[in-house]
N, C-alpha and C positions, 0 to 999 in steps of 0.2 A: 538463490545463491548460485554463483558461478562454479562450475567444475573446471578446475585449471587444465586438466588434461583433455577435456572434451570441448570446452567453450572458448579457449583462447588459441588462436592460430595465426600464422603469417598470412599476409595478403597473397603471397605467391602460392601457398598451399590452397587457399580459397579459390584462386583462379584455376588451378589444376583440377580441383575436386568440387566444383560448384554444385553439381547435382547431388552429391553426397551430403554436402553441408545443408542444402535446401531440405533434403529429406530429414536430416537430424533436427533442424529447427522446427519443421512441421510436427515431428513426433514429440519433441520435448517441450515445445513452446518457449524455449530459452533462446536468447540472442547469442551471437557468436562475436567475440571481440577479435578484431583483426589488427595485427601488429605490422609496423614498418620499421625496419632496422631495430627490432627488439622492443619497440615502444608501442603501446596501445594507441591506435589512430582512429579506428572506425568501429562502430557497432552495427551489425547486420541482424535484422529480425524479420520473421515472416509477417505478412500483412495482418493476418488474424490476431496474432499476439500483440502486434503494435496497436491495432484498433482497441483491444482490451485495455492496454496501458493508457491510451488516450481517454477512453471512457472512465477509467478509474480516476485519472487526474482531474477530469471535468467534475466528477462527483465530489472529490476533495475540495476543488476550488469553489464549488457551489456551497459547500458547508462552511468553508472559511470565510466566504463573503459575509455571511451572517455572523460568523464567529461563535455561534451558540453551540452547535453540535460538538465540535472538537473541544472547545473550551469547557463546555459543560461536562463532557465525559472525563476530561483530564481533572477537573475540579472534583468531580464525584469520586474518582479513584484516590485522589489525594485525601479527601475527607475520610474515606474508609480506612486508609492506612493510618491516619492520624487519630482514628477512633471518634471522629465527629459524625456520629450516626444516631438515629433514634428508632424506636420501634414504630410499627404502624399505628399502634394504639396511642402513643405519645403524639405522633403527627396528627391524628384525628382530633385529639383533644386540643392541640394548639390551633388548628384550623377552626374548630368550633368556637373557641374563645375569640380568636382574631376577627372572625366574620359574623359572630353572633348566631351561630347555627345551633339549634337544639337537637339533641340526639333522639 
């Protein structure tokens, strides 16, 4: 989450205090939003934090290409909320019947 007083600054301020901003980004791992004429124009981030962001995005994309991980977790949470659950014993009995497994 961005801290409005710490993470949003004018481009002019960034130019005047570049080293301080670099130290801040390395310490916090948070990007800095730079404004031009009062509007957000740029996001600056240290290289290590940016790489972490890319790695996380790659993992999400890998999961979403199969669709199973995210969709499965989402469905599981919806099932729990709706009360569509069973005990381990009920599951075991169902699998034994379905696949002809004796206990």
